[in-house]
N, C-alpha and C positions, 0 to 999 in steps of 0.2 A: 097564371104567367110565372116563368121560373124567376126567383129572386134577383139572379145577376143580370137577366135581362131588363128587368124592371128597373134596376139601379143604372142601366145604361140609357134608358129612355129619359130618366129623371135627370141625370148628368147632362143629356143632351139640351134639355129644355132650360136649364139654369145656364149652360154657357151659352145657349143662343141669345136670351135675353140680357146677357151680361155685357153683350157687344152694344156699340152705338145703334141706333136705330137707322140712321142713314145708310143705304147700302153703299153708296159712293165713299163713305169714310171707312168702309171695312174692305181691306185688300189682302192678299197673301201671294206667296210665290213659293211653289214646290219644284226641286229639281228631283228627276227621276233617271235612272239608268236602267236598261233592259239588257237581258241575256237570253240568248235563244240556244238551243242543242240543235246540231245538223244531222239530219236523218240520210244517212248515205244509201240504205237499203242494200240490195245484193251487189250493185255497183261497188260499193265500199267495201264489200267482203273481198273484192279482188285486190284491193289497194294495201301498200304496206303502211306500217304505223307512220312512217317518214311522209309518205305520200299524202295521208290524212292530215297530218299537222301543216303540210304545205297548203291544203285546200282551206283548211281553218283559217290560216294566216291570210289568204288572198280574199277570204269572205268576213274577215273581222268586222268590217265597217256595217254588215247586214246581221252580224250575230250580236254585235254590243253596241248600243245606241245610247244617247244621252237626250233627254227631253227636259222641257220647262212648261209649268202650268201656272199661268197666273189666274187669279180668280178674285170675285167678291161673293156676296151672298147668292146670287142667282145666275151669274155669268161665269164662264171660264174659256181661255184660250190655251189650247196645248199645241206646242211645236217642237220639232226635232233640231237639235243644234247641228250644224254642218260641221263634218270632219273631213280630213284629207285621207285620202287611202294611204295606209302605212307602206304599201309596196311601190306605188305607182306616183305619190304625190298629187293625185287628181282626185276628184270627186267621183262618186260611184254614179255615172251618168245613166246606166242601165237599170241599175236599182231604183233611182229616183223615180222612174216612169211608173213604178208599182209600190212607192213607199207612200206612207200616209202625210198629207200635207198638213198646213194650218188649219187647227180644227177649232171652231167656236160652239160652244154649248149653251143654251138659255134654258133652264131647268123650269121657271116659271111659264115659258111659253112653249115648252116643249120642242124647241127648235134645234136642228143642227145645220150649220154652215161650215163647209169644209173647202179649202182652195186645192185644186188637184190639177197638177201639170202633167199632159200625157203627150210625148213627142212633139214638143215645142208649142203644144195648144193649151190654153189655160181655160179650165173648167171651175164652175162654181156650184158646189153640190148641195143642194138644199133639201131637208127632208126632216122627218120627225127623229127623236133620240130613239136609240136602241131599247125597246121595253125589256127589263130584266127582272125577272121574279125571284128576289133574293130569299134564301132560306137562313133566318138569322140563328146563329150558333151562340154557344155559352163559353167556347174557348177564347181566352185571352193571352196576350203576350205584349212584351215592352218592344217597341220600336223607336229608338234613339230616346228621347225624353217623354214619349207618347204611349199611353196605354192604348192597346188596339183589341178590338174583337172579331171574331170570324164569321164570315158570311160566305155562303155558296150559292151557285146558280148553274143552269144548264142553258146554253143559247145555241141557236143554229151557227156552225161554223162559218158559214158564207156571210152572214151577217156582222162578224168580227173583223172581216178581212175583206170588204167589198171593193176595195181600192187595188187589191192585189190580184195576181194572175198566176195560174199553174197550166202546164200544157193538158194537164189531165181535165181541166174545165172543158176542153174541146172535144174529150172522148166521147162518142156517140153512146147512148144508153144500150144495154145488151137485149138483143132480140128476144121476143116472147117464145117461151118453149112451148111444146105440143100440150102440156098440162095446164098452160093458162086457160081460164074459161073465157070462151068466145064472148065478146060485149062486156068484159070486165078488164078494164086498163088497170094493170099493177101500179100501185102508188110507189112512186120513187122513194128510197130511204134518205131521211134527212139527216145528214151528219150533224152531230151535237159536239160541243167543246164543254168540258166542266171547268168551272171557274172557282177559284179559292182566293177570297179577298179579305183583307185586313183594314179596317177603318178605326179612326179615332175620336170619340165624341168630344174630345178637347177642342177640336176644330170643328164646329157645327156647321158644315156646309155638305151639301149632297154632291160634290165633285169628285172627279178621279181622273187617272190618265187614260188616254185613248177613248175606247167605247165605254167604259165603265163609270157608272155613277148610280145615285138613287140611294145610297146608303145615308144613316143619320150621323155622318162624320166623314171627314175628309178620307179617301182610300190611299194608303200609304203603301201597301204591298197587293199585288194581284198576281195570280199564277193562271195561266190558261194554254192548254196544249203545250208546246215546247219553250213557251215563252215566259219568263218571270220579269215583273217591272216593280222596282223597290225605290222608295223615297229615299233620297242621301241627303237632302237640305231643306228645311222650310224658312220661310222669312216672313213674319206677320206685320202688317202694316209698314211697309218700307218707307223710308224718307222720302223717296221720289216717287210719285204717283205711277202707277202701272197703266198700259195701255190695254184695255180689254174690250176688243170691238171685233166685230164680225168682218171677214174678209169681203170685200165687194168687187174684184175683178174676176172676170171669165164668163163663159157661156153657161146660164142657169141650166141645171139638169138635176133629176134625182138619183139616187143611188143604184137604183134597178137600170135605169136608163145609161148611167156611167158605166157600170159593170157591161151592159150590151155592147157599148161603143168599144171599150178595151177588147172584148171577144172578137168582135168583128174585125179590128186592125190585126189581132193577132192570126185570125185566120187568112186574112189577105197577105199578110208576111210570109206565112206558112207556104200558101199556094204559089205565091211569087218565086220562092226558093226553090220549089219543086220543078217550076216551070224551067228555071235557068239551070237545073241539074239535068234535065232531060234534052 
C-alpha cells in the first residue's frame, strides 16, 4: 500500500471516531456551484461570437447552478436552489422538466429516493444508489481549508443523467450491415463518462453532490463530461437542526421506468407536432 494512501485511511478512521457516536448529533451542510460548457457543434460553427454569447446568456440558468447538500453520517439530501432567469425574470419551466429534483441518499440502506416533476405530474423515484468503482489516487490539493485527495471512475453516462432527455435518445439504432453475422446481434456500445473527484478525509462521510458518493470523505469537487461541481461553503453542526428526510410525494417508480416515461411522452409530443404540420 502506498504511504500517502495509508495515511489517508488512518486519518479517516481517526476523524470518524472523533465525532459523537449519535448519528443525529452530527450534521453538516455543503453549498456547491456547478458550471457546464455548451457544445454547439456544427450549428455553432455558423454563429458569430455575438450570437454565441447571446445563446449562453439565455441558457445561463442551465449552465450555472447552485445546490445545497445537507448530511449526517448515513443520510444526505441534495437539492438545487431556484433562480430567476436573468433575461425574462421567470423560472426555466422547460428545463425543470429534465432537471434533477430533490435527492435523498441513504448509504447504510443503499437507497435512493428522488422527487421528480414532469409536465405537472409528480413522481417519486426509488432505486438503489449508483454503484461507482472508484480508483483511489495519490494526488492531493487544498480546497479551502480542507486537504483533498483524488479519485477517478468510469460510469455509464445514462446512469448519471437518467432524469434528463435528449432528442438523440429517440434516434433508432443503425441497421445491421451485410457483414453482420446472422444470428449474432451486435451489442450496442455503452457510452461511458470519466469522473474525477476530490474528497476530504477531514469530513469522514461518504456523501457527495448529485449521483456521486462512496469515498472515505466528503466529495468537494467533481468533474464529469462538460460539468464541474465545486463546493464553496461548508457548515459543520449548525445551530439549527437540518431537515434530512426522504421526499414522500408522488407516484413511486424506478429509474428505468421513469426514463421510459419521459421518452414515451417526448415521442408523443414529436408525433403530435408532426401531425399538426401535415
